[in-house]
C-alpha positions as a LaTeX table, in Angstrom:
\begin{tabular}{lrrr}
\hline
Residue & $x$ (\AA) & $y$ (\AA) & $z$ (\AA) \\
\hline
Met1 & $-38.51$ & $-6.93$ & 29.20 \\
Ala2 & $-36.18$ & $-10.03$ & 29.18 \\
Leu3 & $-32.21$ & $-9.43$ & 28.28 \\
Thr4 & $-31.27$ & $-10.30$ & 24.83 \\
Arg5 & $-27.95$ & $-10.18$ & 23.33 \\
Glu6 & $-29.32$ & $-7.61$ & 20.47 \\
Asn7 & $-30.51$ & $-5.04$ & 23.23 \\
Val8 & $-26.67$ & $-5.12$ & 24.23 \\
Tyr9 & $-25.66$ & $-5.01$ & 20.20 \\
Glu10 & $-27.86$ & $-2.23$ & 19.94 \\
Ala11 & $-25.82$ & $-0.49$ & 22.78 \\
Leu12 & $-22.76$ & $-1.89$ & 21.69 \\
Arg13 & $-23.65$ & 0.38 & 17.92 \\
Gln14 & $-23.24$ & 3.73 & 20.39 \\
Cys15 & $-19.43$ & 3.32 & 21.39 \\
Phe16 & $-17.28$ & 4.18 & 18.39 \\
Asp17 & $-12.91$ & 4.13 & 18.27 \\
Pro18 & $-13.23$ & 8.12 & 18.71 \\
Glu19 & $-10.06$ & 8.04 & 15.76 \\
Ile20 & $-12.76$ & 6.15 & 13.20 \\
Pro21 & $-16.41$ & 7.08 & 12.65 \\
Val22 & $-17.81$ & 4.08 & 12.52 \\
Asn23 & $-19.23$ & 1.94 & 15.54 \\
Ile24 & $-16.93$ & $-0.53$ & 17.17 \\
Val25 & $-19.55$ & $-3.73$ & 16.29 \\
Asp26 & $-19.55$ & $-2.70$ & 12.20 \\
Leu27 & $-16.01$ & $-2.28$ & 12.80 \\
Gly28 & $-15.35$ & $-5.52$ & 13.93 \\
Leu29 & $-14.10$ & $-5.65$ & 17.28 \\
Val30 & $-16.37$ & $-7.39$ & 18.75 \\
Tyr31 & $-16.10$ & $-11.03$ & 19.21 \\
Asp32 & $-19.11$ & $-12.38$ & 21.20 \\
Val33 & $-21.67$ & $-11.27$ & 23.93 \\
Ala34 & $-22.99$ & $-13.02$ & 26.72 \\
Val35 & $-26.12$ & $-12.59$ & 28.67 \\
Asn36 & $-26.94$ & $-14.47$ & 31.95 \\
Asp37 & $-30.27$ & $-15.10$ & 32.86 \\
Asp38 & $-29.43$ & $-12.41$ & 36.05 \\
Gly39 & $-28.19$ & $-9.50$ & 34.13 \\
Ala40 & $-24.78$ & $-10.14$ & 34.19 \\
Val41 & $-23.04$ & $-9.33$ & 30.84 \\
Arg42 & $-19.56$ & $-10.34$ & 29.31 \\
Val43 & $-18.36$ & $-8.43$ & 26.18 \\
Lys44 & $-15.39$ & $-10.06$ & 23.98 \\
Met45 & $-13.81$ & $-7.53$ & 22.06 \\
Thr46 & $-10.32$ & $-6.45$ & 20.61 \\
Leu47 & $-8.73$ & $-3.09$ & 19.60 \\
Thr48 & $-7.55$ & $-2.27$ & 16.53 \\
Ser49 & $-4.27$ & $-2.62$ & 17.72 \\
Gln50 & $-2.57$ & $-3.14$ & 20.58 \\
Gly51 & $-0.89$ & 0.43 & 20.95 \\
Cys52 & $-4.88$ & 1.64 & 20.06 \\
Pro53 & $-4.46$ & 5.04 & 21.95 \\
Ala54 & $-8.17$ & 4.47 & 23.43 \\
Ala55 & $-7.41$ & 1.12 & 24.56 \\
Gln56 & $-8.80$ & 2.25 & 28.51 \\
Ser57 & $-11.55$ & 4.86 & 27.07 \\
Ile58 & $-13.25$ & 2.22 & 24.35 \\
Pro59 & $-14.00$ & $-0.87$ & 27.07 \\
Asp60 & $-14.84$ & 1.99 & 29.55 \\
Asn61 & $-17.73$ & 3.33 & 27.34 \\
Val62 & $-18.28$ & $-0.61$ & 26.43 \\
Lys63 & $-19.03$ & $-0.97$ & 30.25 \\
Ala64 & $-20.92$ & 2.61 & 30.46 \\
Lys65 & $-23.24$ & 1.81 & 27.21 \\
Val66 & $-24.15$ & $-1.67$ & 28.27 \\
Gly67 & $-24.37$ & $-1.06$ & 31.92 \\
Ala68 & $-27.56$ & 1.84 & 31.02 \\
Val69 & $-29.45$ & $-0.85$ & 29.42 \\
Pro70 & $-32.67$ & $-1.99$ & 31.80 \\
Glu71 & $-32.05$ & $-5.24$ & 33.42 \\
Val72 & $-28.52$ & $-5.38$ & 32.95 \\
Arg73 & $-26.44$ & $-6.28$ & 36.30 \\
Asp74 & $-23.46$ & $-6.21$ & 35.42 \\
Val75 & $-20.79$ & $-5.64$ & 32.67 \\
Ala76 & $-17.48$ & $-7.33$ & 31.79 \\
Val77 & $-15.16$ & $-6.28$ & 29.01 \\
Asp78 & $-12.35$ & $-9.31$ & 27.81 \\
Val79 & $-10.36$ & $-7.28$ & 25.52 \\
Val80 & $-8.36$ & $-10.18$ & 23.55 \\
Trp81 & $-5.97$ & $-10.02$ & 21.15 \\
Glu82 & $-6.56$ & $-13.86$ & 19.04 \\
Pro83 & $-7.79$ & $-12.98$ & 16.95 \\
Ala84 & $-6.01$ & $-10.34$ & 15.71 \\
Trp85 & $-8.32$ & $-7.80$ & 14.95 \\
Asn86 & $-7.42$ & $-6.98$ & 11.02 \\
Pro87 & $-9.91$ & $-4.27$ & 8.39 \\
Ser88 & $-11.26$ & $-7.54$ & 6.65 \\
Met89 & $-13.54$ & $-7.84$ & 9.80 \\
Ile90 & $-15.04$ & $-4.07$ & 9.08 \\
Ser91 & $-18.96$ & $-4.40$ & 7.94 \\
Ala92 & $-19.28$ & $-4.75$ & 4.30 \\
Ala93 & $-21.65$ & $-1.12$ & 4.80 \\
Ala94 & $-19.13$ & $-0.03$ & 7.41 \\
Lys95 & $-16.58$ & $-0.29$ & 4.72 \\
Gln96 & $-18.65$ & 1.60 & 2.01 \\
Gln97 & $-18.90$ & 4.42 & 4.65 \\
Leu98 & $-15.31$ & 4.43 & 5.12 \\
Gly99 & $-14.83$ & 4.55 & 1.58 \\
Ile100 & $-13.13$ & 1.07 & 1.80 \\
Asp101 & $-13.04$ & $-1.28$ & $-1.07$ \\
Val102 & $-15.93$ & $-4.10$ & $-0.90$ \\
\hline
\end{tabular}
């Protein structure tokens, strides 16, 4: 089976910010996923703030979850601060789950 971006997104949906009960994809923290034919994956993401207490644990969790996907040979996580994350990036389903007006 060939590795796809959707395989990676499925793994990313298993990663959570420990303070918010929503996965990082639905929180809007994942900006891009690149998958190469050789099994290398690069995840471009952000955190809710630069002072996030989970600043190391979330990227480590991303590496572990994505690295467990069959056919993944290498995982790189780039944490970026532009564009800055804001609550408007949360998916409609996650906003509903969190009780935020959609």
